C-alpha positions, 0 to 999 in steps of 0.5 A: 500500499504505502508504493501504491500511495506514496505518502509523504509529509508536505509540511512538517511540525514547525511548518517548513515546507517540503518541497522536494518531497512535494516534487518527487510525490508529484513525479511518483504519483504522475500527477503532472499528466492530470491536466485539470482531472484531479481533487483534493481532500484534506481532513481537519478535527481535533487530535486523537479523533481517528482522523488517519484511521477514517482516511486509510479506510476510506482513500486506502492510504498508510497514515500512522494511526494512534496506538490506544495501548499506549495512550492517547498523544499527537501522532500526526505532525504538520500535514501529510500528502497521500493519493487515494486508491482506487478512486477516479478521477486522482485524488490526493488526500492531506491529513491535518495535524490534529487540534486542541492537542497538549504537545503544543500547549493551550497558547501555541494554536497559531500552526492550527489555524495556519494549516486549517487555513491551508487545508480550505485554501487547496483543498476541493473538500475539506473533511471536519472529523468531529464527535457526535457529543460534541456537536454544539459545543464552541470549542470541540466542534471547532466554531472558534476555528471556522469562524477564523477561517471564514475570515480570513479566507474572505480576506486572503483568497478570491470566493472559491466554493469549496465543499465542507464533509463534516463527519459525525463520528461515534453517531449515538441513536439520536437520528441524523435527521436530529442533528444535522439542523442544529450543525447547520444552525452553528455554521450559519450562525459562525458565518453571520457573525464573521465581519465581512469586507465591503464585497462580500457584505450580502455574499451568503455561505454558499457562494464559498461552501457547500455544507454537508454532513454525514454520521459514522458509528464507532469503529472500535465498537462497531467495527462491521457497521463503521467499515460498511459506512465508510464503503457508502462514503466511498463511493461518493468520491468516485468521479467527485469533479465530475458535474453534481460530484461531491467537489462541486465548484471547479472555478480557479483551479490550477492544472496538476503540474502547477499544483506544487508552486501554488500550494508554495505561494498559498503556505507563503502567504497564511504563514505572514498572516500572524493576527489569527485569535481563537476564543478566551479559554474561559469560555472554552473552560466554561463550554467544555464543563457545561458539557459535561454537566449536561451529559451527565444530567442526560445520563441520570435521566435515562437511567431514572428508575421513573422513567424507564417505567413509563417509557416501557408502559407507553409502549404499549398502551396509553398512560394516564397522567403522563404529561404531568410525570414527565414534567416533574422528572424533567423541572427535576433535571433540569434544576439539578442542572442550574445548581451545578453550573451556576458559577459559570459564563451566564451565556455558556451555562445558559447555551448549554441548558437550552442544549440539555432540554432539547436533548432531554426533549428529545429522549421524551419525544418517541415516547410521546409520539407512541402515547399519542399514537395509542390515544390516536388508536383507541379513539378511533376503535371506539369510534368504529364501535359506537358509529355502527350502533348508532347507524341502527338509531339514525341516518347515516349523515346525522350518525356520522357527523355526531360521532366524529364531533364526539370523539374528536373532542374526546382526543382533544382531551386526552392530549391535554393529559398528555401534554408536558409543560417544558414544550408545545408540540403540536398534536394536529398532525396526529389529530388530522391523521385521526380524522383522515382515518374517521373520515376513511372509515366512514367512506368505507362504510358509506360505499359499503352501505350503498354499494349494497343498495345499489346491489339490492335494486340492480338485483331487483330490477333484474328480477323484473325485467330478464324473465318478461323481457326473454318471453317478449323477445321469445314470442317477438311480433311488432309489438315487441320493442314498444312492450320492452320499452314500456316495461323498461321505463316502468320497472327503472322508474319504479327501482329508481323511485326505491333507491333514491329514497333509500340514499336520502339518508346518506345526504350525498351531494347531487352529482354523487346522487344523480351517479347512482340513479344514472347507473341504476337506469344503465343497469336496466338497459344493460339487462335488455341489452345482454337478454336480447343478445343472448336471445339474438345468438339463438335466433335460428333456434327460434326461427325453426321452432316458429316455422314448425309450429305454424307449419305443422299446426293450424290455427286451433294448435292441432297437428296438420293431417296432410289429406290433400287439400292445403296449400302448402305452398301458402302455409309455407310462404306464411310460417316463413314470413313470420319467422321472417318477422322475428328475425327482423325483430331480432336484429337490432336493440330498439330501446329509443323509438327510432324508427328502421326499415329493417323489416321492409328490407328483410321482407324485400331481399327474403322472402318477396320472390324477385322479378322475372329476367334479373340475372345473378349480377344484378341480384348481387348488385342490388342485394340490400343485405350485401352491408355490414350495417343496418340504415339508421341502426348505430353498431352498438344497437345492431345484434344481426348484421345484414350479412349474418341475417343473410346466411342464417336465412339460407341456413333457415331454409336448408334446414326447414326444407326436409319439412316442407318435403315430407309434407309434401309426400304425405299429401301424395301418398294420401291421394294415392290411398284414397284411389287404391280401388279399381275405377268404376268402369273396371268394377262394371265390366267385372260385373258383367263379365262375371256374372256367370261365375256368380250364377254358378256360384248360387246354384253350388253352395260349397263354392260359397262355402269355400269362397267365404273361408278363403275370404276369412283366411285372406282377412286374417293374412291382410291384417296380420301384414298390414298390407294397408299400411304397406302400400302407402309407401308405394308399389313396390316396396310393399310387394317386396315386404309381404313377399317376405311376410307372407310364407311366415303368416300363413304357417303361423295360421295354420298353426293356430288352427291346429291348435284350436283343434287340440284344445279340449271341448270341456273348456268352451267357456275359458277359450271364449273369454280368451276370445273376447280378451283384446290382445297388443299388436306391434305397436302396443295398441289393442286390436280386435276385428270381429265378423258377424256372419257365421260367427266367427272371428279373426284377431292378431295378436303379438304372434300373429292373427287368430281365427275362429269358428263354430265348425274349428271349435 
């Protein structure tokens, strides 16, 4: 490390400038090559305050440090110079001899003044090393020295802004935010009190110095934390001369090659000035002693058992009588100070008393703030409970107003009980926070209540609209949307009236109330629009259902029987027109009475026939549905676009075409069934040509009996094979079907006749009962065909026809 930092003694203890040593240093450090890219950092402060230790850790230098085991004595003599390690740009570090050293004596302080002034003259950044407990002390905080330096600095040199970085060592628990204002105030007071030349009468301190403050923990007690803090501070010295860097103003900086000559001239001017002076010894002693007494009283106060009990208790809950108890402890502590410091300088004594009181109040303040916090919490909890109960008895706004006023007054009484006599701390911030918390709670409860009311009336409105709107849209007609508008207006008016009455207890402003009512009205519209969109998604199903109902049922809602007399074309056109009207109803939302021509457009494009001779190209060019929007209908109101209507209609016709085809086929089949007998002329020819055969039958009764038997067998085969039903499906299919049934049917009849012949004659009545019982057919119905001629009967059952006669029995 020694080879890298090139440390050398710049000025010895007798004030002799080491010219050759500085020249060698510049060569070794190659300072002449830096131009203006370099910075100078120096440190000053009391003897044995750890200046060298701080520089070694901060910049990687190797300045000699004090050995604490050999006692506290002077370590650094004169001014030493070294180069910082791993800092950009090149940074020179000067370690100054400590002030107030016993080696030089009380009266020999000229060198201290000169070295301090030299450091301010040549440095961009000056570290003022000071103990935390010395803040506020005249001598220990280097106040007299700074006063003299400020005055001589203005007189000797033109203004150049130097950064004064006050390093507070062995930082206590007192926050830096509380220490820094005190230190800055003291520096400003010194500046204001310094006599200034006429040219600088109105010059502010900021023209000469940029004052900054940093605090470090104890190196001996908290070494790791100290090193971490020093590492963080080290980062601030990187690129310190850059704009916004720590070095600040660089006016008047000489090139690095002229640093040696410039430093020699600075020291020469400073050595010739011998009129610097420090505060009188008496003031210094008073300062030190009063500071010691004050520190003793602070220690006595913190170790007081009563204070410790109060401090512990206030961490957990509100302590009644806190203000009186603390006031008594503070008064006792300050009275003891006054008795011990009565013979010291009055100005110093009063100043230190104020500092003591300030320190004691800083110790008490956290407990006081904690107490106010508990008071605020307790008050807020009580308010919440009381407010909930008040809502059961009175309106919301009245309950909030009364409870807020009551509990803010209770907080004021609690604050008076916690007040400390020695200070008038402002509780308005805590009270304002309590008020904000109360208002936030009231607002949250109000929002919840209003949300419940809005949800309640929205649910009522939804229930009142959803099912009726769905029903109206299901039976869509010309009166659908007027009916929906009327329903929406009526139900919305009822809901809005109810909500308006319900929110009156909240005493809302007109704008908020109007917003809630408008929101409810919009909700009603959204319910209708949502239902309309939902039904529009099922429009094809609705169209097919309506077509099926009108096409397959008559005016009395009875199923149609296609007998051949119906005009299927007219029925189809009527059913499709009704479906088209349903489509036009569902094509757009009509909550306003704005006319549209959707129905006419759909009627012309979908239902009415086109003129003869119209080509496909002309149809395409004049197609009213070749568009993505309806005329006089906004996009937000459109449910089904014209193009979608055209596609839906095409799909609808394709899916209903089969129903029409089936009706036409049924009508044609019915006509054929009614004409299955031969024509009348054929019957007349058969009667004339078959006269001889008829007379033969009359002359021979046996032929007649045989014909009768053949008739019965034929009738049984007819019924069992369902010949009439088979021929309803066509001649050829009937022949093919009967060819497969004929033989099994005849065999079944013969088997039944054989079974009847073998039946015992002793059970004629039982057989008659069985014959009289209806037997189910294949389609599940009971069918019986009886003939009175010859007392014979033919029955059909699951296994085929049954035949019986008196002869068989």
